[in-house]
C-alpha positions in Angstrom: 0.0 0.1 0.4 0.8 3.6 -0.5 0.3 6.5 0.2 -3.5 8.0 -0.6 -4.4 4.1 -0.2 -7.9 3.0 1.2 -8.1 -0.1 3.4 -11.3 -1.5 4.4 -11.4 -3.8 7.4 -15.3 -4.7 7.6 -17.7 -7.6 8.4 -19.4 -9.7 6.4 -22.7 -7.9 5.8 -20.6 -4.7 4.5 -21.4 -4.0 0.7 -18.4 -4.6 -1.3 -18.5 -3.7 -5.1 -18.0 -6.8 -7.5 -15.0 -5.7 -9.1 -13.2 -4.6 -6.3 -10.0 -6.0 -5.1 -10.7 -7.4 -1.8 -9.3 -10.4 0.7 -11.8 -12.6 2.6 -10.1 -13.4 5.8 -12.8 -15.5 7.4 -13.0 -19.1 8.1 -15.7 -19.2 9.7 -18.5 -16.8 11.0 -16.4 -14.5 13.6 -13.6 -15.6 12.9 -10.8 -14.2 12.6 -11.8 -11.7 15.8 -11.6 -8.4 14.4 -8.8 -6.8 17.0 -6.6 -9.6 16.0 -6.6 -8.4 12.6 -6.2 -4.9 13.4 -3.6 -5.0 15.5 -1.6 -6.9 12.8 -2.3 -4.5 10.4 -1.4 -1.8 12.8 1.6 -3.7 13.0 2.6 -3.4 9.5 1.5 0.3 8.2 0.7 3.2 9.1 -2.6 4.5 9.7 -3.2 8.2 8.4 -7.1 8.5 8.9 -9.5 6.6 10.5 -12.7 6.4 9.5 -15.2 4.6 11.2 -19.6 4.5 11.6 -20.5 7.2 13.9 -22.1 3.2 15.9 -19.1 1.9 17.2 -18.6 5.0 19.3 -22.4 5.1 20.8 -23.1 1.4 20.5 -19.7 -0.4 21.4 -17.5 2.2 23.5 -14.9 -0.3 24.2 -14.2 -0.8 21.1 -14.4 2.1 19.9 -11.8 2.9 23.2 -10.0 0.1 21.8 -9.4 1.4 18.2 -8.2 4.8 19.5 -5.4 3.0 21.2 -4.4 0.8 18.5 -4.5 3.7 15.9 -3.6 6.6 17.9 -1.2 8.4 15.9 -4.2 8.8 12.7 -6.7 10.8 12.0 -10.1 10.0 13.4 -13.2 10.9 11.5 -16.7 9.7 11.9 -19.2 8.5 9.2 -22.9 8.6 9.0 -24.3 5.3 8.1 -26.7 5.8 4.6 -30.0 4.9 5.6 
């Protein structure tokens, strides 16, 4: 990856374009867990910006805090979910 490239880490319900380049890490439902994957990614690259759904901070504060810890040096931006 290079400057300005985008990496999306998402669950199975996230809509992905059919022509998008992707790697599906899922072995079974909820495995591998999200946090170990993100910790490995954070150890391998520098995240300039972290974009996250506003629901994370509202519905899962412990996850939000851990994400802030893992990507402490990144610029954070909240994203609104389209309904």
